[in-house]
N, C-alpha and C positions, 0 to 999 in steps of 0.2 A: 289516407292521411292520419286517421286516428291511430292506426297500428304503428305508423312511423313515430308519432308523438309519444306513444307509450314506450316504444323501444328506446327513444332518446331520453325519456324520463328515467327509465331503468338504468341506462348507462350513466346518466348524470348522478343518480342516487348512489350507484356503486362507486363512482369516482369520488364523490363527496365523502363517503364513509372511509374509503381507502386513504384519502388525503388527511382526514381527521386523525386516523390511526397513525399515519406517517408523522404528522406534525406533533402529536402527543408523545410518541416515542422519541422524537428528536429533542423535544423540550425536556423530557425526563433525563436525557443523557448528558445535558450540559453540566459543567462543573465550575467550581470556583477555586482558583489557585491561591494558596497561602503565601504571603511574603513576610520574611523577617530579616533582620540585619545580622549578618555574620560577625565573627570576631574581628575581621579586618575592616568592618564598616560598610561592606558592600552587601546588596540585597541577595537573599537566597530564596529561590522559588521552589515550592512543593505542591505537586498535584495530589488531589485526594487518592488517585490511583498510583501506587508506588512504582509500578512498572513503567508508567508514562514518565514519571520524574526521572527514573534511571535512564531511559532511552534518550530523553532530551538532554540529560547531562552528558551522556556519551557523545551525542552529536556535537555538543559545544566544548568537549574536552574536559569537562568537570568530573567525569567518571570513566572507568575503563570497562571494556566488554568482559563479561564473566567467561569462564572456560566453556560453559554450555553455549553461550552466544557465539564464541569463537568457532566452536564446532559447527554450529548452524551456518556461519559464514563460509567455512571451508567446504561444507556440502554444497552451498550455492556456487562456489567457484568450480567444483567438479561438475555440477549440473550445467553451468554455462559452457564448460569445455565439451562435455558430451553432446550438448545440443548443437554446438558449432560443428562437431564432427558427424552430426546426424546419427548418433548412436542412441537407440532406444534405452530408456531407463524407467524404473517403476515410478508411478505417479506419487508415491509416498516417500520418495527418496529423502526429502528434507525432514521427514518425521522419523527416520530410522535412528535407532540407538547406535552406539559406537560399534558393538560387535556385529550387528546386522549390516552396517555400512562397510565395515572392513571385509566381511564375507562377500558383499556385492562387488567391491573393487577387485578383490582377488579373483572372482569368477570372470569378470570382464577382462582382466589382464591375461588370465589363462586362455580365454577364447582368442585373444588377439596375438599373444606372444608364445603361448604354449605353457607358460607358468608366470606367476607374479614376478615383476621386475626386481623387486627387493622386498625385504620384510615390510609388508603393507601396514601392519599395526603400528610399528615404530614410526614409519614415514608419516602417517596421518597424525599420530600423536605429536610429532615435531611440527607439523604444519599448523596444528592448533596452537601450540606453544608460541610459534613465531608468526602467527597470522598477521597479514597486512592486506589492506584493500587492494583490489586489482588496479585501481587508478587513484592516485593521491588527490585529495581535495582539501583545501584549507578548512580549518575549523570555523564553525559559525560563531557569531557574536552571541554570548550567553544572554545578555539583557534583551537584545533584539529578537532572538528566537522566542524567548518567553513572553515578551510583550505581544508578539503576533499570536502566540498560542492563547493568551488570555483574551485578546481582542475578539477572537472568533469562537467563543464558547468553550474554550479549553478542551478540545477533543482528546480522547484517550489515544495512545500511540502503541502500536505493536509491530514486531518484526513479521514481515510477510512470510508465510510458509507455503504459499501457493494454493491454499485451500480456503474457499469462502463460499458464501451463498450467492455471490454475484457472478453470473455466468461468464462474463468476459474474463474475470480473474481466475476462474477455476482451472484454466488450461495453461496458466503461466506459472512456472516454478519460482520465479523471483520477481513477481509483479508488485507494483505498488497500487493501492487503491484506497478510496474513502467509502466507508459504509455508513450511510446517514441514519439508519434506524438505531444504531448504537453510538453514533457520533464518534467513530473510531477510524484512525488513519493507520494503514498497514504500509510499512516502508521496507525497501529492499535491503538497505545497508545503513551504515552510520554516517552517510553523507547528508548534508543539509538539503541538497537538491531533491533527494527522494522525499524528504519531509515537506518542503515547500510546494512541490508539485501537487500533493494531495491536500495540503492545508488550503490551497486555492479553492478546492471544492467546499471546504468548511466555510470559507468566506462567502461563497455564492449562496449557500443555504442560510447562513447567518443573516445576510442582507435581505433575502426574500425566499422563504421556504416554498411559497406557492409557485413563483417563477422557476425556482430550481426543479421542483417536481415536474412541472409541465415541460420544461426543456429536456429533462432527463427522459421522460416518456416519449417525446418527439424523436430523440436520438435512437431510442430503443426500436421504435417502429420503422424509422428509416433504415436501420441496420437490418431488420428482418425483411424489409422490402428488397434490399440488395441480395439477400440470401436466396430469395425466391426468383427474382428476375435475372440475376447474373450468376446464380449457382455458387456464390461465395460461402465460405464458412462464416459463422456468426462473428468469430474473432476478427477476421479480415474485414468483414463488412462494417463492424463497429469502429475499427481503427480509422476508417475513412473520415469519421466525425472529427478527428483531431486536425484535419487540414481544411475543414469547411468553416469559413469565417462566420462568427455569430453563434456557433454551436456551444453547448455547455463545456465540451472538452477543449475546443479551440480557445475559448476565452480563459479557461482555467490554466492550461499548460503553455499557451503562447503569450498571454497578456498578463494575467494576475501573477503568474510565476515570476515573470521578469520584474514586475513591480516589487515583489518580495526580495529578489536578489539585489535590486538597486537600493532598497531600504536598508539592507544589511551591510552595505559597503561603507 
């Protein structure tokens, strides 16, 4: 009994230290959004992080994608196509520069057709110039997006490139996810649905960091249990959490996400 008590005390101590570290990192990462009145009399929102301001302005139609961002989106489109065809591609595809990406496409088309179908460099250049989303989604309301952003600690926003310290996200080339230690949302594209899905997690941690941490740990252990008992990959095992009522993922993506959409209508 004494040994068990000591073991439990050690576990509790480790958890307490880990939670305090997690909570302090989260608190340090929260930001304040500046608001000023523009020339037309309407409010203009500015995040301390310039990239976040730009991305949210893109989502709401107040700014356009840069050529570099369009190139990233074109690579995402290629990645989705290759994935649907079950064609293997390098894990760093979304991080490739223009020349490396062109060479990759040329080699793939040569393997499949004997030679590239047409000048690849020009084709990709034109796809970047004329980039459009795979699926059209209406622009989000500027004030509503920013009001929700401010309400839940003003998380930073980044385009997802498929690489993160979060194991579930590490294997998805165009995944979206929320990283609580830096209070950062990673989104797939310029649609508001991508943003709202992960802002839902920012709301969960904003309302109760302690409950958020515990529910996240519970989901992690349940997923690992499935990998051991059912021989599933961790990715597939964790995705089960999205369909189980009451889990952190189910609440975020099935309940809070819908609330955000309704608030924006």
